C-alpha positions as CSV (number, residue, x, y, z in Angstrom):
1,M,-23.3,-29.7,46.7
2,A,-24.9,-26.4,47.8
3,K,-27.2,-23.7,45.8
4,Q,-24.1,-21.4,44.3
5,D,-25.2,-17.8,44.4
6,Q,-23.7,-15.1,41.7
7,I,-20.6,-14.4,44.2
8,D,-19.9,-18.2,44.6
9,E,-20.3,-18.2,40.6
10,R,-17.3,-15.5,40.6
11,I,-15.4,-17.5,43.1
12,L,-15.6,-20.8,40.8
13,A,-15.3,-18.7,37.4
14,A,-11.6,-16.9,38.5
15,L,-10.8,-20.6,40.0
16,R,-11.3,-22.1,36.7
17,V,-8.9,-19.4,35.0
18,D,-6.2,-19.5,37.8
19,A,-6.5,-22.2,40.4
20,R,-3.1,-20.8,41.9
21,I,-4.9,-17.3,42.2
22,T,-4.2,-15.8,45.9
23,N,-7.0,-15.7,48.5
24,A,-6.5,-11.6,48.7
25,R,-6.8,-11.6,44.7
26,L,-9.8,-13.7,44.6
27,A,-11.6,-11.9,47.5
28,E,-11.4,-8.7,45.3
29,R,-12.8,-10.3,42.2
30,A,-15.8,-12.0,44.6
31,G,-16.1,-8.6,46.1
32,L,-15.9,-10.2,49.3
33,S,-13.8,-9.9,52.4
34,E,-10.7,-12.2,52.7
35,S,-11.6,-14.1,55.5
36,A,-15.0,-14.4,53.6
37,C,-14.2,-15.8,50.5
38,L,-11.7,-18.1,52.1
39,R,-14.6,-19.7,54.2
40,R,-16.9,-20.1,50.9
41,V,-14.1,-21.5,49.2
42,R,-13.8,-24.0,51.8
43,R,-17.5,-24.9,52.1
44,M,-17.6,-25.5,48.3
45,E,-14.5,-27.7,48.8
46,E,-16.0,-29.6,51.5
47,D,-19.4,-29.9,49.7
48,G,-17.7,-31.4,46.4
49,T,-18.2,-28.3,44.6
50,I,-14.9,-28.0,44.4
51,R,-13.3,-31.4,43.9
52,G,-9.5,-30.4,43.6
53,Y,-7.1,-28.9,41.5
54,T,-4.9,-29.4,38.9
55,A,-1.9,-28.7,37.0
56,V,-2.2,-28.7,32.8
57,L,0.8,-29.6,32.0
58,G,2.9,-28.7,28.6
59,G,6.2,-28.5,26.9
60,R,9.0,-31.4,28.1
61,A,6.9,-32.6,31.1
62,C,3.6,-33.4,29.5
63,R,3.4,-36.6,27.7
64,S,3.2,-36.5,24.1
65,G,1.5,-38.7,22.2
66,T,-2.1,-39.3,20.7
67,V,-5.5,-39.1,22.4
68,V,-7.8,-41.9,21.8
69,F,-11.5,-42.2,22.8
70,V,-12.8,-45.4,22.9
71,Q,-16.2,-46.6,23.2
72,I,-16.9,-49.8,25.4
73,T,-20.9,-51.6,24.9
74,L,-21.1,-54.4,27.8
75,E,-22.7,-57.6,27.6
76,R,-25.2,-56.5,30.3
77,Q,-26.3,-53.1,32.0
78,T,-27.1,-54.6,35.3
79,A,-25.7,-52.5,38.0
80,E,-23.4,-55.2,39.0
81,W,-21.9,-55.7,35.6
82,L,-21.5,-51.8,35.3
83,G,-20.1,-51.7,39.1
84,R,-17.4,-54.7,37.9
85,F,-16.6,-52.5,34.8
86,E,-16.3,-49.3,36.5
87,A,-13.9,-50.6,39.1
88,A,-11.7,-52.5,36.8
89,A,-11.5,-49.0,35.1
90,R,-10.5,-47.0,38.0
91,A,-7.3,-49.4,38.7
92,C,-5.6,-48.8,35.1
93,P,-3.8,-46.0,34.8
94,E,-3.7,-45.7,31.4
95,I,-7.7,-44.4,31.3
96,R,-7.2,-40.8,31.6
97,E,-11.1,-40.6,32.1
98,C,-14.0,-42.6,31.7
99,Y,-18.0,-41.4,31.3
100,L,-20.8,-43.6,31.7
101,M,-23.3,-42.6,28.7
102,T,-26.5,-42.9,27.0
103,G,-26.6,-44.2,23.4
104,G,-25.3,-46.9,21.2
105,A,-22.2,-47.7,23.5
106,D,-22.1,-47.9,27.4
107,Y,-18.6,-45.6,28.2
108,Q,-16.3,-43.6,26.6
109,L,-13.0,-43.6,27.5
110,Q,-10.1,-41.7,27.0
111,V,-6.7,-43.0,27.0
112,L,-3.3,-41.5,25.9
113,V,-1.0,-43.8,23.5
114,Q,2.4,-43.2,21.7
115,D,1.5,-44.7,18.7
116,M,-0.7,-47.5,17.6
117,K,1.9,-50.1,18.3
118,E,1.2,-49.0,22.1
119,Y,-2.4,-48.8,21.3
120,E,-2.5,-52.4,19.9
121,Q,-0.7,-53.5,23.3
122,L,-3.4,-51.4,25.4
123,H,-6.1,-53.3,23.8
124,R,-5.1,-56.6,23.9
125,A,-3.8,-55.8,27.7
126,V,-5.7,-53.9,29.2
127,L,-9.1,-52.9,27.1
128,S,-10.3,-55.8,26.2
129,T,-9.7,-57.9,29.2
130,L,-11.8,-55.5,31.8
131,P,-15.4,-57.2,33.3
132,G,-18.5,-57.7,30.6
133,V,-16.5,-56.3,27.5
134,A,-18.4,-56.8,24.5
135,R,-17.4,-54.5,22.0
136,I,-14.8,-52.1,21.7
137,E,-14.8,-48.9,19.3
138,S,-11.6,-46.8,19.3
139,R,-11.3,-43.0,17.5
140,F,-7.8,-41.7,17.5
141,T,-7.7,-37.8,17.5
142,I,-6.0,-35.4,14.7
143,R,-5.0,-32.6,16.8
144,P,-6.5,-30.8,19.7
145,V,-9.0,-27.8,18.9
146,I,-10.2,-26.5,22.3
147,Q,-8.7,-28.1,25.7
148,T,-9.5,-27.1,29.0
149,S,-8.3,-28.5,32.7
């Protein structure tokens, strides 16, 4: 990622609020010409500052359920063991997010399930079979307080 200046920061702030903003409106907010704004956005996409755009679903389109945060501790923390776990986790569509962590657990996962029965099936069929898993600790959410994309 390239170093960002204040104009890049204004562009990113506007995109965080509305990723579907037109280039003309984005340029206006950033204080640039449309062509200069488009060049900056494309540069940030190419250098990985902007990794993509997403839709935040709601209503009927959004699968309702319970978000579960799962902490995974591996048997070993070598590069080989971490790599095997991460490759397997990437292949699991049930895992919405996965983070390598510091502290007591090695990974923090976020999964979405309909209910406890679905989580039990996920735990048995997926989470406990991931390579190198020594311990699984799960925390069920009550309700979201702040959610951002």
